[in-house]
C-alpha positions in Angstrom: -15.2 -3.5 5.8 -13.8 -6.9 4.9 -11.0 -7.2 2.2 -10.7 -10.7 1.7 -13.2 -13.3 1.7 -13.9 -16.0 4.5 -12.6 -18.6 2.1 -8.9 -19.0 2.4 -6.9 -18.2 -0.7 -3.5 -18.8 -1.5 -1.4 -16.2 -2.7 1.0 -16.9 -5.8 4.5 -16.0 -5.4 4.6 -14.9 -1.8 7.1 -15.6 0.7 6.5 -16.4 4.4 8.0 -13.7 6.6 8.9 -16.3 9.3 10.1 -19.4 7.5 10.5 -18.2 4.0 8.6 -20.8 2.3 7.1 -19.7 -1.0 3.5 -20.0 -2.3 2.4 -21.2 1.4 0.7 -18.2 2.3 -3.2 -17.9 2.6 -5.4 -14.8 3.2 -8.8 -15.0 5.0 -11.5 -12.9 6.7 -13.0 -14.2 10.0 -14.6 -12.6 13.0 -14.1 -8.9 11.0 -10.4 -9.0 10.9 -8.5 -10.0 7.9 -5.6 -12.8 8.3 -2.5 -13.9 6.6 -1.2 -17.4 7.5 1.9 -19.9 6.4 0.4 -23.4 6.2 3.8 -24.6 6.1 5.2 -23.1 9.7 1.8 -21.9 11.0 2.6 -18.4 11.7 -0.2 -15.9 11.6 -0.6 -12.4 11.4 -3.6 -10.0 11.5 -3.9 -7.5 8.4 -4.9 -4.1 8.6 -5.8 -1.7 5.9 -3.6 1.3 6.3 -5.2 4.6 7.0 -4.9 7.1 4.9 -3.5 10.6 5.8 -5.7 13.5 4.1 -3.6 15.5 1.8 -2.4 19.0 2.6 -4.6 21.9 1.1 -3.0 23.4 -2.1 -1.3 26.5 -1.7 -1.3 29.5 -4.1 2.2 30.4 -5.5 2.8 33.7 -6.8 5.5 33.4 -9.5 8.0 36.3 -9.8 9.9 37.3 -13.0 13.2 38.2 -11.6 14.7 38.7 -15.1 12.4 40.9 -16.3 12.3 39.4 -20.0 8.6 37.9 -19.4 10.0 34.5 -18.5 10.5 33.2 -21.7 14.6 33.1 -21.6 15.0 30.6 -24.5 13.2 32.7 -27.3 15.8 35.1 -28.7 
């Protein structure tokens, strides 16, 4: 699934991780991959969609009232 379009788009406020130039990064989609490229220094990186880790199944928790007062210790 493409995240970016095939046309190159500048990313406002972004800095190049290689040369540090601001507002010089473009993103685009080509040949099934998304890319980030700096137009100042020419560095290019393939972008990937991070895989999500499935959440752990919910556990049932049994609360035990050890104080013996019904659990509402603030009421007098």
